[in-house]
PANU-848318 format. One line per 2 residues: their letters; for each residue x, y, z of C-alpha. Coordinates in Angstrom, 2 decimals, m for minus. Each point is the difference from the previous one (the first is absolute). Layout:
N
A = X Y Z | ...
This chain:
209
ME = 0.15 m0.10 0.01 | 1.34 3.58 m0.95
LA = 0.57 2.30 2.92 | m1.91 2.75 m1.77
HY = m3.14 m1.98 0.31 | m0.16 0.65 3.76
SD = m0.34 3.85 m0.55 | m3.68 m0.72 m1.14
YA = m0.65 m1.28 3.50 | 0.54 3.50 1.25
VR = m2.17 1.71 m2.75 | m2.98 m2.49 0.47
LV = m0.02 0.70 3.82 | 0.05 3.68 m0.47
NT = m2.66 0.20 m2.39 | m2.47 m1.78 2.07
EE = m0.82 3.37 1.59 | m1.08 3.27 m1.66
PA = 0.27 2.49 2.65 | m1.43 2.99 m2.31
RN = m3.03 m2.08 m0.73 | m0.34 m1.39 3.66
KD = 0.25 m3.53 m1.38 | 1.75 m2.96 1.57
SL = m0.32 m3.66 m1.38 | 2.18 m1.54 2.66
TS = m2.69 m0.84 2.25 | m0.03 m3.82 0.36
VD = 2.13 m3.16 0.01 | m1.06 m0.90 m3.64
AV = 1.30 3.62 m1.27 | 3.32 m0.52 1.73
RA = 0.41 m3.46 m1.45 | m0.89 1.30 m3.50
LF = 3.36 2.19 0.37 | 2.00 m3.17 m0.18
GA = m1.02 m0.94 m3.45 | 1.25 m3.45 m0.90
SA = 1.94 m0.41 3.40 | m2.69 m2.17 1.37
QM = 2.12 m1.28 2.85 | 0.62 3.55 1.37
AR = m3.54 0.92 m0.40 | m1.12 m2.90 2.08
RV = 1.70 1.42 3.08 | m2.04 3.09 0.07
TE = m2.04 0.61 3.11 | m2.46 2.63 1.13
TD = 2.93 1.80 1.83 | 1.76 0.41 m3.27
VT = m2.51 2.49 m1.36 | 1.04 2.68 2.49
RF = 3.73 m0.93 m0.54 | m0.35 0.45 m3.71
RN = m1.57 3.24 0.39 | 2.82 1.11 2.10
VR = 2.58 m1.24 m2.50 | m1.97 1.78 m2.95
GR = 0.16 3.15 1.54 | 3.90 m0.13 0.41
LR = 0.24 m0.99 m3.55 | m2.25 2.73 m1.24
SV = 2.52 2.48 1.86 | 2.63 m1.41 m2.08
FE = m1.79 0.81 m3.25 | m1.11 3.32 1.24
AA = 3.56 1.13 1.02 | 1.36 m1.18 m3.39
DG = m2.70 1.67 m2.01 | 0.54 3.15 2.04
GD = 3.66 m0.05 m1.10 | 1.37 m0.68 3.62
HV = 2.05 m3.07 m1.07 | 2.12 m0.12 3.17
LA = m3.28 m0.31 2.13 | m1.38 m2.75 m2.40
VD = 3.20 m1.96 0.44 | m0.10 0.44 3.80
LL = m3.63 m1.14 0.27 | 0.86 m2.99 m2.17
NS = 3.05 m0.97 1.95 | m2.08 0.23 3.18
LL = m2.16 m2.59 m1.41 | 2.81 m2.28 m1.35
ME = 1.53 m0.08 3.51 | m3.38 m0.95 1.59
FP = m0.86 m2.57 m2.72 | 3.07 m1.68 m1.13
VS = 0.16 m2.85 m2.62 | 2.66 m2.48 m0.80
PQ = 0.90 m0.54 m3.69 | 0.31 m3.77 m1.04
VS = 1.02 m1.55 m3.28 | m2.72 m2.10 m1.17
GH = m0.55 m2.20 m3.23 | m2.70 m2.65 0.89
EY = m2.79 1.95 m1.69 | 1.45 0.54 m3.45
LD = 1.93 m2.92 m2.07 | 1.53 0.51 m3.42
DE = m0.56 m2.56 m2.97 | 2.50 m2.43 1.69
GR = m1.68 0.26 3.33 | 2.73 2.03 1.61
PD = m1.05 2.77 2.46 | m0.08 3.59 m1.13
WH = 1.83 1.53 3.01 | m1.30 3.40 1.12
IH = m0.19 2.15 3.21 | m3.22 m0.53 2.08
LA = m0.89 1.89 3.11 | m0.76 m2.13 3.12
DH = m1.71 1.72 2.81 | m0.41 m1.40 3.58
PS = m2.59 2.19 1.41 | m1.99 m0.54 3.02
NA = m3.27 1.02 m1.82 | m1.33 0.46 m3.52
SA = 0.26 3.97 0.19 | 3.78 m0.41 0.77
GY = 0.62 m2.21 m2.87 | m1.85 2.09 m2.41
AA = 1.73 3.26 1.33 | 3.42 m1.61 m0.32
LA = m0.57 m0.97 m3.66 | m1.74 3.45 m0.89
SF = 2.75 2.09 1.67 | 2.96 m2.04 m1.76
GL = m1.91 0.18 m3.32 | m0.35 3.82 0.46
AF = 3.65 0.44 0.94 | 0.98 m2.08 m3.06
HL = m1.98 2.20 m2.40 | 1.23 3.30 1.70
TE = 3.69 m0.95 m0.27 | m0.38 m1.43 m3.50
HG = m1.94 2.89 m1.65 | 0.25 2.90 2.66
PD = m2.49 1.36 2.60 | m1.63 2.27 m2.53
RL = m1.54 m2.97 m1.55 | m2.27 m0.48 2.99
GL = m3.03 2.13 m0.62 | m3.58 0.84 0.90
CQ = m2.66 0.52 m2.63 | m0.70 3.55 m1.05
AA = m3.44 m0.38 m1.10 | m1.59 1.36 3.19
PC = m1.60 m1.28 2.15 | 1.54 m3.51 m0.86
RN = 3.37 0.27 1.50 | 0.77 m3.81 m0.50
AY = 3.65 m1.04 0.18 | 1.88 m1.25 m3.17
LD = 3.51 m1.08 m1.05 | 1.15 2.02 m3.04
TS = 1.74 m2.25 m2.36 | m0.21 2.13 m3.12
TN = 3.15 0.75 m2.01 | m0.18 3.72 0.43
RS = m1.34 0.37 3.59 | m3.14 1.34 m1.36
RR = m2.67 m1.94 1.99 | m2.39 2.29 1.83
YC = m3.11 m2.37 0.51 | m0.70 m3.21 1.70
SD = m1.95 m1.55 m3.05 | m1.26 0.84 m3.49
RC = m3.46 0.81 1.47 | 1.38 2.71 2.20
AT = 2.24 1.29 m2.76 | m2.91 0.28 m2.24
RA = m2.21 1.65 2.57 | 2.71 2.70 0.61
NV = 0.39 0.63 m3.48 | m3.75 0.62 m0.61
AA = m0.16 2.15 3.15 | 2.97 2.25 m1.53
YR = m1.69 0.13 m3.04 | m3.27 1.20 1.32
AR = 1.87 2.63 2.06 | 1.90 1.37 m3.03
KR = m3.56 0.27 m1.78 | m1.47 2.04 2.80
LE = 2.96 2.37 0.00 | m0.36 0.31 m3.72
AE = m3.63 0.72 0.43 | 0.50 2.37 2.76
AS = 2.65 1.85 m2.03 | m2.42 0.09 m3.03
GH = m2.69 1.35 2.07 | 2.09 2.87 1.54
SG = 1.23 0.90 m3.55 | m3.55 0.29 m1.16
RS = m0.97 2.21 2.97 | 2.98 2.16 m0.83
AD = m1.06 0.45 m3.41 | m3.59 0.89 0.85
TA = 1.25 2.61 2.55 | 2.17 1.51 m2.69
QD = m2.85 0.33 m2.43 | m2.09 1.65 2.84
SR = 2.65 2.50 0.67 | 0.25 0.96 m3.68
AL = m3.74 0.28 m0.22 | m0.16 2.44 3.04
SE = 2.87 1.98 m1.47 | m2.13 0.78 m3.10
L = m3.03 1.28 1.90
């Protein structure tokens, strides 16, 4: 499994909440288990207590994205390092999952966690994945959606560092809003010009009396 894959854990957890819309989908054991995706073994360890723990980790991960998105990269790194120290992982070489045509293992790095609960295990993988992405691509690649009021987290993997939205849907919505705003300004400018012309004509008429 590629290490970059683990960064998705952080994005998935952060985006279970939309503060501006007062929405929170992380309200049950099933919702927490869904975050693990294909990692069924880890998901089975989730208990009711983990719901609160996951929310706590979510807030800390969002703070990392907020700091990076706001340009305070030192703070983003400090916050992430705090998570890494609290939720460590152990890299191991693994090959039992993938075999080549001759049945030989395809050796790769796998992250093994040894947590006391499911939330600690998830936090360890999410934090390490985010750290890998940050050091590989730069802290400015951690962003929050610019299509208000969304503010979902995203990882910018574009070649020119141009990503500003969490999804195509938000990008389209933002573009439509910007287009309508331009049209309103044009209409207002046109209206002012029309009123100015009318005022000039009235002045000329009065001067001829």
